[in-house]
C-alpha positions in Angstrom: 118.8 148.4 140.7 121.0 149.5 138.0 123.3 152.5 138.8 122.2 154.3 136.1 118.4 152.7 137.0 118.6 154.5 140.4 119.8 158.0 139.1 116.5 157.7 136.2 113.9 157.3 139.4 115.5 159.3 141.5 115.2 162.1 138.7 111.4 161.9 137.9 110.4 161.8 141.4 108.4 164.6 142.7 108.6 162.8 146.3 110.8 160.1 147.6 110.5 158.4 150.8 113.0 157.3 152.4 115.1 156.4 155.9 117.6 157.8 157.0 121.4 156.9 155.5 122.2 156.6 152.3 121.0 156.4 149.9 119.9 159.5 150.4 122.8 160.7 149.7 121.2 159.8 145.8 118.7 163.1 146.7 121.9 164.5 143.7 120.8 163.2 140.8 116.7 165.2 142.0 115.5 168.3 140.3 115.2 171.1 142.8 111.3 171.2 144.4 111.3 167.5 145.0 110.3 165.9 148.2 113.0 164.5 149.9 110.6 162.7 153.2 112.7 161.7 155.7 111.8 159.1 158.3 114.4 159.0 161.2 114.7 157.1 164.8 113.4 159.3 167.3 117.0 161.5 166.5 117.4 164.5 164.2 119.9 164.0 162.7 120.8 167.2 161.1 123.0 166.1 158.1 121.0 165.6 154.8 119.3 169.8 155.4 122.1 171.4 154.6 122.7 169.5 151.3 118.5 169.7 150.1 119.2 172.9 150.7 122.0 173.4 148.9 120.1 171.5 146.3 117.1 173.8 146.0 115.1 170.5 147.3 111.8 170.5 149.8 112.5 168.3 152.8 110.8 167.4 155.3 110.8 165.7 158.3 109.4 162.4 160.1 111.4 162.3 163.9 109.2 159.2 164.9 109.7 155.7 163.5 106.4 154.5 164.5 103.8 153.6 161.1 100.9 156.4 162.3 103.6 159.5 163.5 104.5 158.9 160.1 101.6 158.7 158.1 100.1 161.9 159.8 103.6 163.7 159.4 103.1 162.6 155.1 99.0 163.9 155.5 100.5 167.2 156.9 103.2 167.5 153.0 100.9 168.9 150.1 102.3 168.1 146.5 
């Protein structure tokens, strides 16, 4: 996807669901209060917590990458 489109997707999203990794750097293009739902592989990586806090994003995390646990975590989020 061209860079400009990526920026528009993240800037217009109300919620982003992604695996922990480099793609999360696109959160810099999100509007305040956007829900960032991060899925990690059974490890609590704190790296994006601080960035989300500074950008005033609603950062949620699912540390267990089991599909049923991800659904359980998602069901707890109110949009």
